[in-house]
C-alpha positions in Angstrom: -0.3 -4.1 -58.4 2.4 -1.4 -57.9 0.3 0.0 -55.0 -0.1 -3.4 -53.4 3.6 -4.2 -53.8 4.5 -0.9 -52.1 2.1 -1.6 -49.3 3.7 -5.1 -48.7 7.2 -3.6 -48.6 6.5 -0.4 -46.6 3.0 -0.4 -45.2 2.2 2.6 -47.3 0.5 4.3 -49.2 -2.5 5.1 -47.1 -5.7 4.5 -49.1 -9.0 6.4 -49.3 -11.9 6.1 -51.7 -12.5 9.5 -53.3 -16.1 8.6 -54.4 -17.2 7.5 -51.0 -15.5 10.5 -49.3 -17.5 12.9 -51.5 -20.8 11.0 -51.8 -21.1 10.6 -48.0 -19.8 14.0 -46.9 -21.7 16.9 -45.5 -19.2 19.1 -47.4 -20.2 17.8 -50.8 -22.0 21.1 -51.7 -18.8 23.0 -51.2 -16.8 21.3 -53.9 -14.7 18.2 -54.5 -12.8 16.8 -51.5 -9.4 15.8 -52.8 -7.3 14.8 -49.8 -7.3 13.7 -46.1 -5.0 14.3 -43.2 -2.0 12.2 -42.2 -4.1 9.6 -40.2 -6.9 9.3 -42.8 -9.8 10.1 -40.5 -10.3 13.8 -41.5 -12.2 14.3 -44.7 -12.9 18.0 -45.3 -13.2 20.4 -48.2 -10.1 22.6 -48.9 -9.3 25.2 -51.6 -6.5 27.7 -52.4 -8.1 30.2 -49.9 -9.2 27.6 -47.3 -6.9 25.2 -45.4 -9.0 22.5 -43.8 -8.3 22.0 -40.1 -10.1 20.1 -37.3 -10.1 20.1 -33.5 -10.1 16.5 -32.1 -10.9 14.7 -28.9 -11.3 11.1 -27.9 -13.6 9.4 -25.4 -12.4 6.6 -23.1 -15.0 3.9 -23.7 -13.9 1.6 -20.8 -15.0 4.3 -18.3 -18.6 3.6 -19.2 -18.5 -0.1 -18.2 -20.2 -1.2 -15.0 -17.7 -4.0 -14.0 -20.1 -5.5 -11.4 -23.1 -5.9 -13.6 -21.2 -6.2 -16.9 -23.3 -3.4 -18.6 -22.5 -0.4 -20.7 -23.8 3.1 -19.6 -25.2 4.6 -22.9 -26.9 7.5 -21.0 -23.5 8.6 -19.6 -21.9 8.2 -23.0 -24.5 10.6 -24.4 -23.9 13.1 -21.6 -20.1 13.0 -22.1 -20.3 13.2 -25.9 -22.4 16.4 -25.6 -19.9 18.0 -23.2 -17.1 17.1 -25.7 -19.1 18.6 -28.6 -19.6 21.9 -26.7 -15.9 22.0 -25.7 -14.5 21.4 -29.1 -16.9 24.0 -30.5 -15.5 26.5 -28.1 -11.9 25.5 -29.0 -12.6 26.7 -32.6 -13.2 30.2 -31.3 -10.2 30.4 -28.9 -7.5 28.6 -31.0 -4.5 30.3 -32.4 -4.3 30.0 -36.2 -0.9 30.2 -37.8 -2.3 31.2 -41.2 -5.4 33.1 -42.2 -6.5 30.3 -44.6 -6.8 27.9 -41.6 -8.8 30.4 -39.5 -11.1 31.1 -42.4 -11.9 27.5 -43.0 -12.5 26.6 -39.3 -14.7 29.6 -38.7 -16.7 29.1 -41.9 -17.4 25.3 -41.5 -16.7 24.7 -37.8 -15.9 21.0 -38.1 -14.9 18.9 -35.1 -13.7 15.3 -34.7 -14.7 13.1 -31.9 -13.1 9.7 -31.6 -12.7 6.9 -29.1 -10.0 4.9 -27.4 -10.2 1.6 -25.5 -12.8 -0.3 -27.6 -10.8 -3.5 -27.0 -10.7 -2.7 -23.3 -14.5 -2.4 -23.3 -15.0 -5.7 -24.9 -12.6 -7.4 -22.4 -14.4 -5.8 -19.4 -17.8 -7.0 -20.8 -16.3 -10.5 -21.6 -17.0 -10.2 -25.3 -14.4 -11.7 -27.7 -13.4 -9.0 -30.2 -14.8 -11.0 -33.2 -18.1 -12.0 -31.5 -21.6 -10.9 -32.6 -22.1 -9.2 -29.2 -19.0 -7.1 -29.8 -20.2 -6.1 -33.3 -23.6 -5.0 -31.9 -22.0 -3.0 -29.1 -19.7 -1.4 -31.6 -22.6 -0.1 -33.7 -24.6 1.0 -30.6 -21.7 3.0 -29.2 -21.2 5.0 -32.4 -24.9 5.5 -32.9 -25.2 6.9 -29.4 -22.2 9.2 -30.0 -23.4 10.5 -33.4 -26.9 11.1 -32.0 -25.6 13.0 -29.0 -23.1 15.1 -30.9 -25.9 16.1 -33.4 -28.2 16.9 -30.5 -25.6 19.1 -28.8 -24.6 20.9 -32.0 -28.3 21.6 -32.8 -28.7 23.2 -29.3 -25.6 25.3 -30.0 -27.2 26.4 -33.2 -30.3 27.5 -31.3 -28.1 29.6 -29.0 -25.4 30.8 -31.5 -26.7 30.2 -35.0 -25.7 27.8 -37.7 -22.2 27.6 -39.2 -21.7 29.9 -42.2 -21.8 27.3 -45.0 -24.8 25.5 -43.6 -27.2 26.3 -46.4 -27.2 23.8 -49.2 -25.5 21.1 -47.2 -27.1 17.7 -47.0 -27.9 18.2 -43.4 -29.8 21.4 -44.2 -32.0 19.2 -46.4 -32.6 16.7 -43.5 -30.0 14.2 -44.8 -28.0 12.7 -42.0 -25.1 10.2 -42.3 -27.2 7.1 -41.8 -29.3 8.2 -44.7 -26.2 8.3 -47.0 -25.6 4.6 -46.1 -29.2 3.5 -46.7 -29.8 2.9 -43.0 -33.4 3.3 -41.7 -33.3 5.5 -38.6 -36.8 4.4 -37.7 -35.5 0.8 -37.4 -32.5 2.1 -35.3 -34.9 3.8 -32.9 -36.7 0.5 -32.3 -33.5 -1.0 -31.0 -31.6 1.8 -29.3 -34.6 3.9 -28.2 -33.0 7.1 -29.6 -35.6 9.5 -31.1 -34.1 10.0 -34.5 -37.3 11.5 -35.9 -37.5 14.1 -33.2 -33.8 15.0 -33.7 -34.2 15.3 -37.5 -37.1 17.6 -37.0 -35.1 19.9 -34.6 -32.2 20.0 -37.0 -34.5 21.0 -39.9 -35.8 23.8 -37.7 -32.7 25.1 -36.1 -29.7 23.6 -38.0 -26.3 22.7 -36.7 -23.4 24.7 -35.3 -20.8 22.2 -36.7 -20.6 20.8 -40.2 -18.8 17.6 -39.1 -18.7 15.7 -35.8 -17.2 12.2 -35.6 -13.8 11.2 -36.8 -12.2 8.2 -34.9 -8.5 8.9 -34.9 -5.5 6.5 -34.0 -5.0 7.8 -30.4 -1.5 6.2 -30.5 -0.2 8.6 -27.9 -3.2 9.9 -26.0 -4.4 6.3 -25.2 -1.3 5.8 -23.1 -2.4 8.5 -20.7 -5.4 6.5 -19.5 -3.8 3.1 -20.2 -6.2 2.2 -22.9 -5.7 0.2 -26.1 -5.5 2.4 -29.2 -8.7 3.6 -30.8 -10.9 0.8 -32.1 -8.1 -1.7 -32.6 -7.8 -5.1 -31.1 -4.8 -5.8 -28.8 -1.6 -6.2 -30.9 0.0 -8.4 -28.2 -0.7 -9.5 -24.6 2.9 -8.7 -23.6 4.8 -5.7 -25.1 7.5 -3.2 -24.3 6.8 0.5 -23.8 9.6 3.0 -24.1 9.3 6.3 -22.2 11.7 8.9 -21.0 12.4 7.0 -17.7 13.2 3.8 -19.5 11.7 0.8 -21.2 9.1 -1.3 -19.4 7.5 -4.7 -20.2 3.7 -4.4 -20.1 1.2 -7.2 -19.7 -2.4 -7.0 -20.8 -3.9 -5.9 -17.5 -7.2 -7.7 -18.0 -5.4 -11.0 -18.9 -3.1 -10.5 -15.9 -6.1 -9.9 -13.6 -7.8 -13.0 -14.9 -4.8 -15.2 -14.5 -3.9 -13.9 -11.1 -7.5 -14.6 -9.8 -7.1 -18.2 -11.1 -3.7 -18.5 -9.4 -2.0 -19.2 -12.7 0.2 -16.1 -13.1 4.0 -16.7 -12.8 7.3 -15.7 -14.4 7.3 -18.9 -16.3 3.9 -18.2 -17.8 4.9 -14.7 -18.7 8.0 -16.0 -20.4 5.8 -18.5 -22.3 3.6 -15.7 -23.6 6.7 -13.7 -24.7 8.1 -16.8 -26.5 4.7 -17.1 -28.3 5.0 -13.5 -29.5 2.3 -12.2 -27.1 -0.2 -14.9 -27.9 -1.9 -17.3 -25.4 -3.7 -19.5 -28.0 -1.2 -22.3 -27.8 -0.3 -22.3 -24.1 -1.8 -25.4 -22.5 -1.9 -24.0 -19.0 -4.4 -21.2 -19.8 -8.1 -22.1 -19.6 -9.9 -22.5 -23.0 -12.6 -19.9 -22.1 -10.0 -17.1 -21.8 -8.4 -17.7 -25.2 -11.1 -16.2 -27.4 -11.3 -13.2 -25.2 -7.6 -12.4 -25.6 -7.0 -13.0 -29.3 -4.4 -10.6 -30.7 -5.0 -8.7 -33.9 -2.9 -11.3 -35.7 -5.4 -14.0 -34.7 -8.5 -12.2 -35.8 -9.7 -12.3 -39.4 -9.1 -8.9 -41.1 -12.5 -9.3 -42.7 -14.0 -9.1 -39.2 -12.1 -5.8 -38.6 -13.4 -4.4 -41.9 -17.0 -5.6 -41.0 -16.8 -3.8 -37.7 -15.5 -0.6 -39.4 -18.4 -0.9 -41.8 -20.9 -1.4 -38.9 -20.0 1.9 -37.3 -19.5 3.8 -40.5 -23.1 5.0 -40.9 -22.5 7.1 -37.7 -19.2 8.6 -38.7 -19.6 11.7 -40.8 -15.9 12.2 -41.4 -13.9 9.0 -41.7 -12.0 6.5 -39.5 -8.4 5.6 -39.2 -8.2 1.9 -40.1 -5.1 -0.3 -39.8 -4.9 -3.8 -41.3 -2.7 -6.5 -39.9 -1.4 -9.3 -42.0 1.4 -11.5 -40.7 2.3 -12.7 -44.2 0.7 -10.3 -46.8 0.4 -11.2 -50.4 -1.5 -9.9 -53.4 -4.5 -12.1 -52.9 -5.0 -11.2 -49.2 -4.7 -7.5 -49.7 -6.9 -7.5 -52.8 -9.6 -9.4 -51.0 -9.5 -6.9 -48.1 -9.4 -3.8 -50.3 -12.3 -5.1 -52.5 -14.4 -5.8 -49.4 -14.2 -2.2 -48.2 -18.1 -2.1 -48.2 -18.4 1.6 -49.0 -15.9 2.8 -46.4 -14.2 6.2 -47.0 -10.9 5.0 -45.7 -9.7 1.7 -47.1 -6.5 1.4 -45.1 -4.2 3.5 -42.9 -1.1 1.3 -42.3 -0.6 -2.2 -43.4 1.0 -3.8 -40.4 3.1 -6.9 -41.0 5.3 -9.2 -38.9 9.1 -9.5 -39.4 10.3 -12.4 -41.5 12.6 -13.5 -38.7 11.6 -13.8 -35.1 13.7 -11.4 -33.0 15.8 -12.7 -30.1 14.0 -11.9 -26.8 16.7 -10.4 -24.6 14.2 -9.9 -21.7 13.7 -13.7 -21.3 15.4 -15.1 -18.2 17.8 -17.7 -19.4 17.0 -20.1 -16.5 13.3 -20.0 -17.3 14.2 -20.4 -21.0 16.0 -23.6 -20.2 13.1 -24.9 -18.1 10.6 -24.1 -20.9 12.8 -25.6 -23.5 13.1 -28.8 -21.5 9.3 -29.0 -20.8 8.3 -28.3 -24.4 10.7 -30.7 -26.1 8.5 -33.2 -28.0 10.9 -36.0 -28.7 11.9 -39.4 -27.1 15.5 -38.9 -28.0 18.0 -37.7 -25.3 17.9 -33.9 -25.1 20.9 -32.1 -26.3 21.8 -30.0 -23.3 24.9 -28.6 -25.1 22.5 -27.1 -27.7 20.4 -25.5 -25.0 23.5 -24.1 -23.3 24.7 -22.7 -26.6 21.4 -21.0 -27.3 21.4 -19.4 -23.8 25.1 -18.3 -24.2 24.3 -16.8 -27.6 21.4 -14.8 -26.2 23.7 -13.6 -23.4 26.4 -12.6 -25.8 24.0 -10.7 -28.0 22.6 -8.9 -25.0 26.1 -7.8 -24.0 26.8 -6.6 -27.5 23.6 -4.6 -27.6 24.5 -3.0 -24.3 28.0 -2.1 -25.6 26.5 -0.6 -28.7 24.0 1.4 -26.7 26.9 2.8 -24.6 28.8 3.7 -27.7 25.8 5.6 -29.1 25.2 7.3 -25.8 28.9 8.4 -25.7 28.7 10.3 -29.0 25.1 11.5 -28.7 24.5 15.2 -28.0 23.4 15.8 -24.4 21.6 19.0 -23.5 22.5 18.4 -19.9 26.2 18.1 -20.6 27.0 20.5 -23.4 30.7 20.6 -22.5 31.0 17.0 -23.5 29.4 17.5 -26.9 31.6 18.5 -29.9 28.6 20.1 -31.6 27.8 22.4 -28.6 31.5 23.3 -28.2 31.3 24.4 -31.8 
C-alpha cells in the first residue's frame, strides 16, 4: 500500500516485474537483470565491469498509411525497420563511450532499441477508434512486422560480420525467440501475417544474430514533436493543448480532428473554446457528429484495461520492454491494484501514473466574449440568468490574467540573461 499511496501522490515509483524481465530476456544466460533505465523500456544485464547502454531510434508509423485507400503498408515498414537495424548497429561501432564499462558492454552484447511514435495518429488516419478490435489487431501486426524485420536484418549482419560476442548460450542461440517465451505459436502467426517465421528461425539457428536485443518502445516525448506525431503508443491526452517552445507558447488542436471538422464546415472559435472548456474532450459537445466521438476519445476516456491489453498484445514481439504510462483521473487503491494485477506478464508494469488536478485550472486563453456566449447558451435553467455573475467571472479571469503577466515580468526582470550579462547581478559578480 505504501507504493500505491506514493504513486497516487507523485506518479512514482516506476514499476517493473523482475521475474518477467528475466524469464523473457535474451540476456538471461548472462546473469540476473536487476534494473532498467529511466524510462523503463531498456532491460539489459549489467555488472560491476559492464554498464548497460543502448542506442535507440523510433519509427513514425503514420508515414506508412495510405490515406486514399485507408491501408497500412507493412512491406515498407519491414524495409524501413531493416534500415534502422543496420544503422543502429553501425552506431554501436562509431559512438563515443565516456567510460570503458559502457564500451565493453555495448561491444560485447550489441543491443539496440527500436521504438515507434504516432500509433494514435495511425489509428486516426485509418478511422480506427483507439479501443476498437481493429486497432488492437493492427497494433499486434505492426510490432510483429517490426520484430520479424529486425531479426532478419540482424541475422544478415551476422552472416557478414559474425554474431555478437555473448551469443552462445543465449535463448536465441537455442532457437528460442520472444514469441516462444510468451507461448505464442509462430506457425499460427504466419497464417495471418504471411511472415515466414519457420524460415527465419532456421536462418538464425544457422548464422545467429549480430544484436542481442532489438525492440524497445520508448516514450518519444521530445522526438515525436519533430514530426508532429503523438507520443509513442499512447492515445491523445487532449484534443486541444498548449506547447511551449523557445519562440513562445502555442495552442495546438488535434490536426485530424481539425481536418474532419473543417471539412464538415463545423470548425469555429466558439467550437474550439467549447473543447477547451471541456478539458480537450469532444464527447459532450452536441454540435460534433456522433461518428467522430469514438475516434477522438482522449486517454482519460479510454479504459486503462484496454491500454494494458494493447501493451500485452504487442509484448510477444518486444524483446526488451516498453514504456507504459497509466492515466487515472481519480486514482484510488482499488483502481491501481486492478491495473497492476492485470499486468498479464508484462515486464514493465507502469512508467508514470498520470492524474488530473483536483481543481480545474482557469483557462486564460479563452476569449471572454465567447465565454459569455457559451455560458449563455449552456445555461440549463428557466430562471432569469444572472448577468452580474457572468460579468464577475469574466472580470475575475481578466484580473488573474493580468496578475499572471505581472508575475511573469517580475520573474523575467530578475532572471539571468545570457544575452544581457550587464543587467545580471550574478554575471557582474
